[in-house]
KEZA-937015 format. One line per field, with one value per residue (C-alpha): chain; residue number from 0; y, z, x; residue in one letter. Coordinates in nm, 2 decimals. Each point is the difference from the previous one (the first is absolute). Last residue first. Example, Ala and Ser with C-alpha at 12.3 -4.5 7.8 and 13.67 -1.06 7.14 Angstrom:
<atoms>
chain = A; A
resi = 1; 0
v = -0.11; -0.34
w = 0.71; 0.07
u = 1.37; -0.14
resn = S; A
</atoms>
This chain:
<atoms>
chain = A; A; A; A; A; A; A; A; A; A; A; A; A; A; A; A; A; A; A; A; A; A; A; A; A; A; A; A; A; A; A; A; A; A; A; A; A; A; A; A; A; A; A; A; A; A; A; A; A; A; A; A; A; A; A; A; A; A; A; A; A; A; A; A; A; A; A; A; A; A; A; A; A; A; A; A; A; A; A; A; A; A; A; A; A; A; A; A; A; A; A; A; A; A; A; A; A; A; A; A; A; A; A; A; A; A; A; A; A; A; A; A; A; A; A; A; A
resi = 116; 115; 114; 113; 112; 111; 110; 109; 108; 107; 106; 105; 104; 103; 102; 101; 100; 99; 98; 97; 96; 95; 94; 93; 92; 91; 90; 89; 88; 87; 86; 85; 84; 83; 82; 81; 80; 79; 78; 77; 76; 75; 74; 73; 72; 71; 70; 69; 68; 67; 66; 65; 64; 63; 62; 61; 60; 59; 58; 57; 56; 55; 54; 53; 52; 51; 50; 49; 48; 47; 46; 45; 44; 43; 42; 41; 40; 39; 38; 37; 36; 35; 34; 33; 32; 31; 30; 29; 28; 27; 26; 25; 24; 23; 22; 21; 20; 19; 18; 17; 16; 15; 14; 13; 12; 11; 10; 9; 8; 7; 6; 5; 4; 3; 2; 1; 0
v = -1.85; -0.09; -0.03; 0.24; 0.25; -0.12; 0.03; 0.37; 0.09; -0.14; 0.08; 0.40; -0.14; -0.10; 0.36; 0.16; -0.21; 0.09; 0.33; 0.01; -0.22; 0.28; 0.24; -0.15; -0.07; 0.39; 0.11; -0.28; 0.10; 0.43; -0.17; -0.14; 0.27; 0.28; -0.12; -0.03; 0.31; 0.12; -0.13; 0.11; 0.41; -0.06; -0.09; 0.31; 0.30; 0.15; -0.24; 0.19; 0.09; 0.27; -0.16; -0.11; -0.30; -0.20; -0.34; -0.22; -0.11; 0.32; 0.18; -0.27; 0.00; 0.39; -0.04; -0.30; 0.21; 0.29; -0.14; -0.15; 0.36; 0.00; -0.02; 0.00; -0.37; -0.08; 0.08; -0.15; -0.34; -0.08; 0.15; -0.21; -0.26; 0.06; 0.03; -0.31; -0.23; 0.12; -0.08; -0.27; -0.13; 0.04; -0.14; -0.29; 0.03; -0.01; -0.36; -0.10; 0.10; -0.16; -0.37; 0.07; 0.11; -0.29; -0.23; 0.09; 0.06; -0.36; -0.15; 0.22; -0.19; -0.35; 0.07; 0.15; -0.34; -0.21; 0.14; 0.28; -0.14
w = -0.85; -0.09; 0.38; 0.14; -0.23; 0.08; 0.33; -0.02; -0.29; 0.28; 0.31; -0.18; -0.13; 0.37; 0.14; -0.25; 0.06; 0.38; -0.02; -0.34; 0.33; 0.25; -0.20; -0.17; 0.29; 0.17; -0.31; 0.09; 0.32; -0.08; -0.30; 0.28; 0.25; -0.20; -0.20; 0.22; 0.19; -0.34; -0.10; 0.28; -0.14; -0.34; 0.10; 0.22; -0.21; -0.01; -0.01; -0.08; -0.28; 0.09; 0.35; -0.02; 0.13; 0.04; 0.13; -0.28; -0.12; -0.01; -0.19; -0.25; 0.00; -0.05; -0.33; -0.13; 0.04; -0.12; -0.27; -0.12; 0.05; 0.29; 0.09; 0.35; 0.06; -0.45; 0.04; 0.34; -0.08; -0.27; 0.12; 0.31; -0.27; -0.18; 0.35; 0.17; -0.32; -0.09; 0.38; -0.03; -0.34; 0.17; 0.31; -0.25; -0.22; 0.32; 0.16; -0.28; -0.04; 0.38; -0.11; -0.28; 0.23; 0.27; -0.33; -0.12; 0.33; 0.09; -0.39; 0.08; 0.38; -0.19; -0.25; 0.20; 0.21; -0.31; -0.10; -0.27; -0.36
u = 2.80; -0.33; -0.10; 0.13; -0.09; -0.38; 0.08; 0.09; -0.38; -0.23; 0.15; -0.02; -0.37; -0.03; 0.13; -0.27; -0.29; 0.00; 0.06; -0.33; -0.17; -0.02; -0.04; -0.33; -0.15; 0.06; -0.14; -0.32; -0.01; 0.00; -0.32; -0.18; -0.04; 0.02; -0.22; -0.29; 0.06; 0.01; -0.30; -0.16; 0.08; -0.09; -0.30; -0.08; 0.15; 0.27; 0.35; 0.30; 0.20; 0.28; 0.08; 0.32; -0.08; 0.34; -0.15; 0.16; -0.40; -0.14; 0.30; -0.08; -0.39; -0.02; 0.29; -0.20; -0.32; 0.17; 0.15; -0.39; -0.16; -0.25; -0.33; 0.06; -0.27; 0.09; 0.40; 0.07; -0.18; 0.17; 0.34; -0.07; -0.03; 0.32; 0.22; -0.14; 0.02; 0.36; 0.09; -0.22; 0.18; 0.32; -0.02; -0.08; 0.28; 0.23; -0.23; 0.10; 0.38; 0.03; -0.09; 0.28; 0.23; -0.06; 0.02; 0.31; 0.15; -0.06; 0.10; 0.32; 0.05; -0.09; 0.25; 0.31; -0.06; 0.05; 0.33; -0.01; 0.22
resn = I; I; N; K; R; K; A; K; R; Y; E; R; R; A; V; N; H; R; I; L; V; N; I; F; S; G; I; I; A; I; G; V; F; L; Y; F; I; T; F; L; K; S; S; D; N; D; P; H; I; D; G; Y; G; V; T; T; L; T; V; T; C; F; Y; V; A; N; L; W; S; L; H; M; L; H; K; Y; V; L; A; G; G; F; L; A; I; L; A; A; A; L; S; L; L; Y; Q; R; H; I; A; R; Y; E; S; K; I; E; E; F; D; K; Q; N; K; P; D; A; M
</atoms>
């Protein structure tokens, strides 16, 4: 049987994990919206296929920038400036939350094993 102190620690860890898990789901949704929202805009501004639009957004947001597809008109260039600032911030936040989520999940599983034994 688990002692009360360990039970409290487990409940705190569980609560923290759940909060971080919600942040993870929200940031994942934001990252996917940024990726596919950008692809939708580029599909229409640059007349790209869906695959090429998603590819361009992925290459852009990861700052790889191969240069094989690039904005070729003023409206797509202006959107790219906005998209880079907003999109890189969203992706950076997602990576931060992803790392925190993995650490919290590991702690939660470890505490769960200790609490059960």
